[in-house]
C-alpha positions, 0 to 999 in steps of 0.5 A: 974686131969681128966679134958681136958684143951684147950689153945686158941689164939684169935684175940682181936680188939682194936681201931686201932690194932688187937692183939692176946691174949691167954685164957684157958678153962677147962672141967671136966668129968661131963661136967662143963666148966670153962674159964679164967676170962681175956685174956693174952698177952703170953701163959706162962702168960695164963698157970700160971693163969691156974695153979691157977685153977689146971692145972699141966704143964709148957710151954717153953716160947721160943718155946711154947712147953708144958712140962707135964707128966700128959697130951697128947698134941694135936693141935686141930681145929683153932690151939687150944692146947688141953691137955687130961689126960694120962691114966698113967702119965709118970714118 
């Protein structure tokens, strides 16, 4: 639960077209980093995969807004979405 999650939209170049895909990254307190094994076409797909690794939140597919009681949400450099653990989860 004390891990920092990052969701990033990246450019992926194909033979003829560049597309935007999502990937997640998580860092534990001890500095251990894990990343998604693949990229995802949508943020909700990316979040669903992150939940398999312990992420505790949802994202509204229509707005891209995170809904969570466990994390403070901020937009980082390059539009990265960073979720840091709250000191006290909201009820």
